[in-house]
C-alpha positions in Angstrom: 123.9 -118.6 -44.3 127.7 -118.1 -44.7 129.1 -116.1 -47.5 129.5 -119.2 -49.7 128.0 -118.0 -52.9 124.9 -115.9 -53.4 122.7 -116.1 -56.4 121.8 -112.5 -57.3 119.4 -111.4 -60.1 120.1 -108.0 -61.6 117.4 -106.5 -63.7 119.1 -103.6 -65.5 119.2 -102.4 -69.1 122.3 -100.1 -68.9 125.6 -101.9 -69.4 127.6 -99.3 -67.5 125.4 -99.9 -64.5 125.7 -103.6 -64.8 129.5 -103.1 -64.7 129.3 -100.8 -61.7 127.1 -103.3 -59.7 129.4 -106.2 -60.5 132.5 -104.1 -59.5 130.9 -102.9 -56.3 129.9 -106.4 -55.2 133.3 -107.9 -56.2 135.3 -105.1 -54.5 133.1 -105.5 -51.5 134.3 -109.1 -51.1 131.0 -110.8 -51.8 131.0 -114.2 -53.5 128.2 -114.3 -55.9 126.9 -115.3 -59.3 125.0 -112.6 -61.2 122.2 -113.3 -63.6 121.3 -110.2 -65.6 118.0 -109.5 -67.3 118.0 -106.4 -69.5 114.2 -105.9 -69.4 111.3 -106.4 -67.1 109.6 -109.0 -69.2 112.6 -111.4 -69.1 112.8 -111.0 -65.3 109.1 -111.8 -64.9 109.5 -114.9 -67.2 112.4 -116.0 -65.0 110.3 -115.7 -61.8 107.5 -117.7 -63.5 110.0 -120.4 -64.6 111.2 -120.7 -61.0 107.6 -121.0 -59.8 106.9 -123.8 -62.2 110.1 -125.7 -61.8 110.9 -126.8 -58.2 114.5 -127.7 -59.3 115.3 -124.1 -60.1 116.2 -122.2 -56.9 115.0 -118.7 -56.1 117.8 -116.2 -56.1 119.0 -114.9 -52.7 118.5 -111.3 -53.8 117.0 -109.3 -56.7 118.5 -105.9 -57.6 115.9 -104.1 -59.6 116.0 -100.9 -61.8 112.7 -99.1 -62.1 113.1 -97.7 -65.6 113.1 -100.8 -67.8 112.1 -101.7 -71.3 109.0 -103.8 -72.0 107.8 -103.9 -68.3 108.6 -101.4 -65.6 110.4 -102.3 -62.4 107.3 -101.7 -60.3 105.5 -104.5 -62.2 108.5 -106.8 -61.8 108.5 -106.1 -58.0 104.7 -106.8 -57.9 105.3 -110.1 -59.7 108.1 -111.2 -57.3 105.9 -110.4 -54.3 103.1 -112.5 -55.8 105.4 -115.4 -56.6 104.6 -118.7 -55.0 108.2 -119.5 -54.3 110.1 -116.2 -54.4 107.8 -113.8 -52.6 110.2 -113.5 -49.6 113.3 -112.8 -51.7 114.8 -109.4 -50.7 114.5 -106.9 -53.5 116.7 -103.8 -53.6 115.4 -101.2 -55.9 118.5 -99.8 -57.7 117.5 -96.7 -59.7 118.5 -93.3 -60.8 115.2 -91.9 -59.6 115.1 -89.9 -56.4 111.3 -89.3 -56.7 109.4 -89.5 -53.5 106.6 -91.1 -55.5 108.9 -93.9 -56.7 110.2 -94.4 -53.1 106.6 -94.6 -51.7 105.4 -96.9 -54.5 108.2 -99.4 -54.2 107.9 -99.4 -50.4 104.2 -100.1 -50.7 104.9 -102.9 -53.1 107.3 -104.6 -50.7 110.8 -103.4 -51.7 113.4 -104.3 -49.1 115.6 -101.3 -49.7 115.8 -98.3 -52.1 119.3 -97.4 -53.5 119.7 -94.4 -55.7 122.4 -95.1 -58.3 125.4 -92.8 -58.0 127.5 -92.1 -61.0 130.9 -92.9 -59.4 132.3 -96.2 -58.4 133.4 -94.9 -55.0 129.8 -94.0 -54.1 128.5 -97.2 -55.7 130.6 -99.1 -53.2 127.9 -98.5 -50.6 125.9 -101.0 -52.5 128.0 -103.9 -51.3 127.4 -102.9 -47.6 123.6 -102.7 -48.3 123.7 -106.1 -50.0 125.7 -107.6 -47.2 123.3 -106.2 -44.6 120.2 -107.5 -46.5 121.7 -111.0 -47.1 122.8 -111.2 -43.4 119.4 -110.2 -42.2 117.9 -112.9 -44.5 120.2 -115.6 -43.2 119.3 -115.1 -39.5 
C-alpha cells in the first residue's frame, strides 16, 4: 500500500498523549485519519461494529494503551485478535508501563510492537518510524 491515507485507531484516555501521538505521526510525514477511543469498552464496541457491518473497514493500525478505564488494554487486544475481520490488524501497545510482565502478556496476546511512551515529543518521534515500519510490513 502506498502512503495514501491510513486509518488509525488510538485507544488512549490521556489528552496529552493523544496530542503527542497525533504530532509524532504528522511530523513524521504520515497521512492518516485518527479515530480516538478514550476507554477500552468503546474500542471493543467499535471492533464488534466492524465485525457486524461489512461496509465498515478495519483500521490499518491500532495504537493501544494498557491502562484504560472500563476495560484494560489487554482485554481490548484479546478482542481484536479474536475479531472475525480485524484479527490481522497490527496492534502497537503504547503505554507508560515498562513492566516485563506487561511486555510478556501483550506479546503472548499478539501485540505487533510494544512502545513505552516517553514524556518528550523529541523521543515520541520514534513512534512515527515504528508506525511506518509496521504499516510497510503490512503492505508487502
